[in-house]
C-alpha positions as CSV (number, residue, x, y, z in Angstrom):
1,M,0.0,0.0,0.0
2,K,1.3,3.4,-0.9
3,S,2.1,6.0,1.8
4,G,0.3,9.4,1.9
5,H,3.3,11.1,0.4
6,D,3.5,8.6,-2.5
7,N,-0.2,9.3,-3.3
8,V,0.6,13.0,-3.4
9,V,3.5,12.4,-5.8
10,W,1.3,10.4,-8.2
11,S,-1.3,13.1,-8.1
12,L,1.3,15.8,-9.0
13,L,3.0,13.9,-11.8
14,D,0.6,15.1,-14.5
15,T,0.1,18.7,-13.2
16,G,3.2,20.3,-14.6
17,E,4.0,21.8,-11.2
18,L,7.6,20.8,-10.7
19,E,8.2,22.9,-7.6
20,N,5.3,21.2,-5.8
21,L,6.4,17.8,-7.0
22,Q,9.9,18.3,-5.8
23,A,8.7,19.6,-2.4
24,F,6.4,16.6,-1.7
25,T,8.6,13.8,-3.2
26,P,10.3,11.8,-0.4
27,P,13.9,10.9,-0.8
28,N,13.1,7.2,-1.1
29,F,10.2,7.5,-3.6
30,P,10.1,4.3,-5.7
31,W,10.5,5.6,-9.2
32,L,10.3,2.1,-10.7
33,S,7.0,1.3,-9.0
34,I,3.6,0.7,-10.7
35,H,0.5,2.6,-9.8
36,E,-1.6,0.5,-7.5
37,D,-4.9,1.0,-9.5
38,D,-4.0,2.3,-12.9
39,K,-1.0,-0.1,-13.4
40,I,1.1,2.6,-15.1
41,T,4.6,3.8,-14.5
42,P,5.5,7.3,-13.0
43,L,7.0,8.4,-16.2
44,Q,4.0,7.3,-18.2
45,K,1.8,9.4,-15.9
46,A,4.0,12.5,-16.7
47,A,4.7,11.8,-20.4
48,L,1.4,12.7,-22.0
49,A,0.2,15.1,-19.3
50,G,1.0,18.3,-21.2
51,I,-0.1,17.2,-24.7
52,S,-3.2,19.5,-24.8
53,S,-1.7,22.4,-22.7
54,E,-0.9,25.8,-24.0
55,A,2.6,25.8,-22.5
56,F,4.7,22.7,-22.9
57,D,7.7,23.8,-20.8
58,P,6.3,23.1,-17.3
59,Y,5.5,19.5,-18.3
60,F,8.8,19.0,-20.0
61,R,10.6,20.1,-16.8
62,V,8.7,17.5,-14.9
63,I,9.6,14.8,-17.4
64,E,13.3,15.8,-17.3
65,W,13.3,15.8,-13.5
66,V,11.5,12.5,-13.1
67,V,13.9,10.7,-15.4
68,G,16.8,12.3,-13.6
69,E,15.5,11.0,-10.3
70,G,15.4,7.4,-11.5
71,A,12.3,6.8,-13.6
72,D,13.1,4.5,-16.5
73,P,11.8,5.4,-19.9
74,A,12.0,1.7,-20.9
75,Q,9.9,0.4,-18.0
76,Q,6.7,-1.1,-19.3
77,A,3.2,-1.1,-17.9
78,P,2.1,-4.7,-17.2
79,V,-0.3,-6.9,-19.2
80,S,-2.9,-6.3,-16.4
81,C,-2.9,-2.5,-17.2
82,T,-6.3,-1.4,-18.6
83,Y,-5.5,2.3,-18.4
84,G,-6.0,4.5,-21.4
85,T,-6.5,8.1,-22.4
86,D,-8.7,9.8,-25.1
87,L,-7.7,12.8,-27.2
88,W,-10.1,14.7,-29.5
89,K,-10.7,18.1,-31.1
90,N,-13.5,20.2,-29.6
91,H,-15.1,21.1,-32.9
92,D,-15.8,17.4,-33.6
93,K,-15.3,15.3,-30.5
94,K,-16.9,12.1,-32.0
95,G,-15.2,12.3,-35.3
96,T,-11.7,13.0,-34.0
97,R,-11.6,10.9,-30.9
98,V,-8.4,8.9,-30.5
99,H,-7.9,6.3,-27.8
100,I,-4.4,5.5,-26.5
101,D,-3.8,2.3,-24.5
102,Y,-0.9,2.1,-22.0
103,K,-0.8,-1.7,-21.8
104,N,2.6,-3.3,-22.6
105,H,4.0,0.2,-23.4
106,S,7.0,2.0,-21.9
107,A,7.0,5.7,-21.6
108,V,9.0,5.9,-24.8
109,S,6.9,3.5,-26.8
110,L,3.8,5.2,-25.5
111,V,4.9,8.5,-26.9
112,L,6.0,7.0,-30.2
113,S,2.7,5.1,-30.5
114,C,0.7,8.2,-29.7
115,R,2.6,10.2,-32.3
116,K,2.2,7.6,-34.9
117,C,-1.5,7.4,-34.3
118,L,-2.0,11.2,-34.5
119,E,0.1,11.4,-37.7
120,H,-2.0,8.6,-39.2
121,E,-5.3,10.4,-38.2
122,M,-4.1,13.7,-39.7
123,S,-3.0,12.0,-42.9
124,Q,-6.3,10.1,-43.3
125,K,-8.7,12.9,-42.3
126,G,-6.8,15.9,-43.4
127,K,-5.3,18.7,-41.4
128,Q,-8.4,20.8,-41.6
129,Q,-10.5,18.1,-39.9
130,A,-7.9,16.7,-37.5
131,D,-5.0,19.0,-37.0
132,W,-2.7,17.3,-34.5
133,S,0.4,19.3,-35.4
134,R,0.8,20.9,-32.0
135,E,0.3,17.6,-30.1
136,I,2.8,16.0,-32.3
137,E,5.2,18.8,-31.6
138,Y,4.8,18.1,-27.8
139,L,5.4,14.4,-28.3
140,K,8.6,15.1,-30.2
141,G,9.8,17.3,-27.4
142,A,8.9,14.8,-24.7
143,L,10.8,12.1,-26.6
144,A,13.9,14.3,-27.1
145,L,14.0,15.0,-23.3
146,M,13.8,11.3,-22.4
147,A,16.7,10.7,-24.9
148,K,18.9,13.4,-23.5
149,T,18.3,12.8,-19.8
150,E,20.1,9.9,-18.2
151,V,18.0,6.7,-18.4
152,N,19.5,4.6,-15.8
153,V,18.3,4.4,-12.2
154,K,19.6,7.4,-10.3
155,R,23.1,6.7,-9.0
156,P,23.6,6.9,-5.2
157,R,24.5,10.4,-4.1
158,I,25.6,11.9,-0.8
159,T,25.3,15.5,0.4
160,I,28.5,17.2,1.4
161,S,29.4,20.6,2.6
162,R,30.2,23.3,0.0
163,S,33.4,24.0,2.0
164,V,34.7,20.5,1.2
165,V,34.2,21.0,-2.5
166,E,35.9,24.4,-2.2
167,L,38.8,22.8,-0.4
168,W,39.4,20.3,-3.2
169,E,38.8,23.0,-5.8
170,G,41.5,25.1,-4.1
171,L,43.9,22.1,-4.3
172,C,43.1,21.6,-7.9
173,Q,44.0,25.2,-8.6
174,C,47.1,25.4,-6.3
175,T,49.6,25.0,-9.1
176,K,52.6,25.9,-6.9
177,T,52.2,22.5,-5.1
178,H,51.6,20.5,-8.3
179,N,54.4,18.1,-9.3
180,V,53.0,16.4,-12.4
181,T,52.8,18.0,-15.8
182,F,50.5,17.0,-18.7
183,E,51.9,18.0,-22.1
184,T,48.8,18.6,-24.2
185,S,48.3,19.7,-27.8
186,D,48.1,23.3,-26.8
187,G,49.9,23.8,-23.6
188,Q,50.7,22.4,-20.1
189,V,48.3,21.4,-17.3
190,T,49.5,20.3,-13.9
191,A,48.3,18.2,-10.9
192,H,49.3,16.3,-7.8
193,D,50.8,12.9,-8.3
194,L,49.2,11.5,-5.2
195,V,45.7,12.4,-6.4
196,L,46.3,10.9,-9.8
197,Q,47.8,7.7,-8.4
198,K,44.9,7.1,-6.0
199,A,42.3,7.7,-8.7
200,S,43.8,5.8,-11.6
201,P,45.7,2.5,-11.7
202,V,47.0,3.4,-15.1
203,L,48.5,6.7,-13.9
204,D,49.7,5.0,-10.8
205,A,51.7,2.6,-12.9
206,M,53.1,5.3,-15.1
207,L,54.2,7.6,-12.2
208,C,55.4,5.0,-9.7
209,G,57.7,2.7,-11.8
210,S,60.8,3.1,-13.9
211,L,58.9,4.6,-16.9
212,V,59.9,7.9,-18.4
213,E,56.8,9.5,-17.0
214,A,57.9,8.5,-13.4
215,R,61.4,10.0,-13.8
216,R,60.3,13.2,-15.5
217,K,56.9,13.6,-13.8
218,T,55.5,14.4,-17.2
219,I,52.7,12.7,-19.2
220,E,52.3,13.4,-22.9
221,V,48.8,13.6,-24.2
222,K,49.3,15.4,-27.5
223,D,46.0,14.1,-28.8
224,A,44.1,16.0,-26.1
225,T,43.5,19.7,-25.6
226,S,44.4,21.5,-22.4
227,S,40.7,22.2,-21.8
228,G,39.9,18.5,-22.0
229,V,42.6,17.6,-19.5
230,S,41.6,20.5,-17.2
231,L,38.0,19.3,-17.2
232,F,39.1,15.7,-16.4
233,L,41.2,17.0,-13.4
234,E,38.4,19.3,-12.2
235,V,35.9,16.5,-12.0
236,L,38.6,14.2,-10.5
237,Y,39.3,16.6,-7.7
238,T,35.8,18.0,-7.0
239,G,33.3,15.8,-8.8
240,C,31.7,18.9,-10.4
241,T,32.4,21.9,-12.7
242,C,31.4,25.5,-12.7
243,N,32.2,26.0,-16.4
244,D,30.0,26.1,-19.5
245,L,31.0,23.0,-21.4
246,E,31.6,22.4,-25.1
247,W,30.8,18.9,-26.3
248,H,34.3,18.3,-27.7
249,T,35.8,19.2,-24.3
250,V,33.6,16.8,-22.5
251,L,34.3,14.1,-25.1
252,T,38.1,14.6,-24.6
253,A,37.8,14.4,-20.8
254,M,35.7,11.2,-21.1
255,D,38.3,9.7,-23.4
256,L,41.0,10.4,-20.9
257,A,39.0,8.9,-18.1
258,H,38.4,5.8,-20.1
259,R,42.1,5.6,-21.1
260,W,43.2,5.9,-17.5
261,S,40.5,3.6,-16.1
262,V,38.7,6.2,-13.9
263,D,35.3,4.6,-14.5
264,Y,33.3,6.9,-12.3
265,I,34.4,9.9,-14.3
266,V,33.4,8.1,-17.5
267,V,29.9,7.7,-16.1
268,M,29.7,11.3,-14.9
269,L,30.9,12.8,-18.1
270,S,28.7,10.5,-20.2
271,G,25.7,11.9,-18.4
272,I,26.7,15.4,-19.5
273,L,27.2,14.3,-23.1
274,Q,23.7,12.9,-23.2
275,T,22.4,16.5,-22.8
276,L,24.7,17.8,-25.6
277,I,23.9,15.5,-28.5
278,N,22.9,17.2,-31.7
279,E,23.1,16.6,-35.5
280,E,26.6,18.2,-35.6
281,N,28.2,16.0,-33.0
282,F,26.0,12.9,-33.3
283,V,28.6,10.7,-35.1
284,A,31.5,11.7,-32.8
285,I,29.5,11.1,-29.6
286,S,28.0,7.9,-31.0
287,E,31.4,6.5,-31.9
288,A,32.7,7.3,-28.4
289,A,29.6,5.7,-26.8
290,A,30.0,2.5,-28.9
291,Y,33.7,2.1,-27.9
292,K,33.9,3.6,-24.4
293,G,30.6,4.9,-23.1
294,P,28.3,3.3,-20.6
295,D,25.0,1.8,-21.8
296,S,23.1,5.0,-20.8
297,L,25.0,7.0,-23.4
298,R,24.5,4.4,-26.1
299,K,20.8,4.4,-25.4
300,A,20.7,8.2,-25.6
301,C,22.5,8.2,-28.9
302,R,20.3,5.4,-30.3
303,M,17.1,7.3,-29.3
304,F,18.3,10.6,-30.8
305,G,19.4,8.9,-34.0
306,N,16.2,7.0,-34.5
307,N,14.1,10.1,-34.1
308,N,16.1,12.6,-36.1
309,K,15.2,13.0,-39.7
310,T,18.7,14.1,-40.8
311,I,20.4,11.2,-39.1
312,Q,17.8,8.8,-40.5
313,S,18.5,10.1,-44.1
314,Q,22.2,9.7,-43.6
315,L,21.6,6.2,-42.3
316,K,19.5,5.2,-45.3
317,A,22.1,6.6,-47.6
318,G,24.8,4.6,-46.0
319,K,26.7,7.7,-45.0
320,L,27.2,6.9,-41.3
321,P,30.3,4.9,-40.1
322,R,29.7,1.2,-39.6
323,I,30.1,1.4,-35.8
324,V,27.3,4.0,-35.7
325,Q,25.1,1.9,-38.0
326,D,25.6,-1.0,-35.6
327,L,24.7,1.2,-32.6
328,L,21.5,2.1,-34.3
329,G,20.9,-1.5,-35.0
330,I,20.3,-1.1,-38.7
331,S,23.7,-1.8,-40.3
332,E,22.8,-5.2,-41.8
333,G,21.7,-4.7,-45.3
334,L,23.2,-1.3,-45.7
335,N,26.2,-1.4,-48.1
336,A,26.1,-5.1,-47.6
337,Q,28.2,-7.3,-49.8
338,K,27.5,-10.9,-50.8
339,R,29.2,-13.4,-48.6
340,R,31.7,-15.6,-50.5
341,R,32.6,-19.1,-49.6
342,S,36.2,-20.2,-49.8
343,L,36.7,-23.2,-52.1
């Protein structure tokens, strides 16, 4: 049986009132639960809530926050779900009514199914009779948010004093005590060997043995920019950043974290990358996701690519790298050659 606070949370999920939702949501709210009566997921409750509203943004903010808290866009409503919703146009309620079932759908497939249904209705009946353009715009926005926001269950977090973060930030910036130098493509960046060795087994081996890096206390990373190395170090020392980030800087920092086996930084930076995916950087981020990124980044790239017209056109034309085609799950048959048998 749900607690009183849980009932309030469920009631607020479809209101677009993020501040109230945040205020009444207990720290241990079960974001992967199923509604006791309706048999739907929390994210399904929020996903279609703003489809008929005049302002989409309040509902988009709720979706983004709910996913960030741990609601899974891939979680499905059970077979026992009988919940559904009706949409219609006021000028002809009977002639334009559309029914959407939630059974066996996840939040993502629910949004996609609803969009497909409305597009079909508008195609069959004509835009003058059944103009669902604005609703389709909402569904595209909701889908994009679920793609960009981290889809895994929220990672455990702890609350620490700002003073602790400021202490480590000060250490990161205290260059006069640094004793390791990174030689990047556009300059030098410095850090403390003790911090590097404790965080990375790879850097520990490089700085502790008889290698050149250990003797010179210098690590060459000529394939990385100073901004990328600086971001890696900032997150390593403090677990956060105050800077506005460019996608290529985050990508460089994640590559370094992967190279030096600092797995938690790979996860943290991949979460940032999910919010930065666009048509321009899709291939670069997707390649990194395929080779180095956690599953959440691969899912975000896959969802963006499968719902972007430009990417889909490039995919059908065979213009995407094979690794990206594989990530999207549609490489077979594109540019395929006949298999030959050796005789």
